[in-house]
Each structure stands twice: as structure tokens, then as C-alpha cells.
C-alpha positions as CSV (number, residue, x, y, z in Angstrom):
1,X,18.0,42.3,13.6
2,X,16.0,43.0,10.5
3,X,13.7,40.6,8.8
4,X,14.4,39.4,5.2
5,X,11.5,38.6,3.0
6,X,11.8,36.4,-0.1
7,X,9.3,35.6,-2.7
8,X,9.0,31.9,-3.8
9,X,11.0,32.5,-6.9
10,X,13.9,34.1,-5.0
11,X,13.9,31.3,-2.5
12,X,14.0,28.8,-5.4
13,X,17.0,30.4,-7.0
14,X,18.9,30.7,-3.7
15,X,18.3,27.0,-3.0
16,X,19.2,26.0,-6.5
17,X,22.5,27.9,-6.3
18,X,23.3,26.4,-2.9
19,X,22.6,22.8,-4.1
20,X,24.7,23.4,-7.3
21,X,27.6,24.7,-5.1
22,X,27.3,21.8,-2.7
23,X,27.4,19.3,-5.6
24,X,30.4,21.0,-7.2
25,X,32.4,21.3,-4.0
26,X,31.6,17.9,-2.6
27,X,31.5,15.8,-5.8
28,X,33.2,12.7,-4.4
29,X,31.1,12.6,-1.2
30,X,27.9,13.1,-3.2
31,X,28.9,10.3,-5.5
32,X,29.6,8.0,-2.6
33,X,26.3,8.9,-1.0
34,X,24.3,8.2,-4.2
35,X,26.1,4.9,-4.7
36,X,25.3,3.8,-1.2
37,X,21.7,4.9,-1.7
38,X,21.4,2.9,-4.9
39,X,22.9,-0.2,-3.2
40,X,20.5,0.1,-0.3
41,X,17.5,0.4,-2.7
42,X,18.7,-2.6,-4.7
43,X,19.2,-4.7,-1.5
44,X,15.7,-3.7,-0.3
45,X,14.2,-4.9,-3.6
46,X,16.2,-8.1,-3.6
47,X,15.1,-8.9,-0.1
48,X,11.4,-8.2,-1.0
49,X,11.7,-10.4,-4.1
50,X,13.4,-13.1,-2.0
51,X,10.5,-13.1,0.4
52,X,8.1,-14.0,-2.4
53,X,10.1,-16.7,-4.2
54,X,10.4,-20.4,-3.3
55,X,13.2,-21.6,-1.0
56,X,16.2,-23.4,-2.4
57,X,18.6,-25.8,-0.7
58,X,21.9,-24.8,0.7
59,X,23.6,-27.5,-1.5
60,X,22.1,-26.1,-4.7
61,X,23.5,-22.7,-3.9
62,X,27.0,-24.0,-3.2
63,X,26.8,-25.9,-6.5
64,X,26.2,-22.7,-8.3
65,X,29.0,-20.9,-6.5
66,X,31.5,-23.7,-6.9
67,X,34.0,-24.1,-9.6
68,X,32.8,-24.8,-13.1
69,X,33.8,-28.1,-14.5
């Protein structure tokens, strides 16, 4: 088997083409993946923020979630 040699610019163009093709052919899967990734990052930030804020009572949470009068 012969060896193929690529310079960095050729490798960059091949990878770029492969990524573009992947995105075009799998648009829905990529969108779902990115949405999950964004949700995970948001959840991580919310947890980190929650660890630095003061605690609240269960009753006050349920009052906020309850029906508005």
C-alpha cells in the first residue's frame, strides 16, 4: 500500500469539505445534538449559580408555581 502525503493546507480543505458534507447530510441530527449541548451547558450554569445563592423554602417555590389569583 502506498503512502499519501498531505500538506497542512490540503488536510484543512479535506476536513472542511468532510465537515460541510456531514452537516448537509445530517442536518436534523446535528441540530438535535447542538440543542442538547446547549441545554447541558445551560443546566450546568444553572446548577453552578444555584450553589452560590441562598436557599429558599419549599413553600415559597410552590407559591410561585401555583395558580395566579
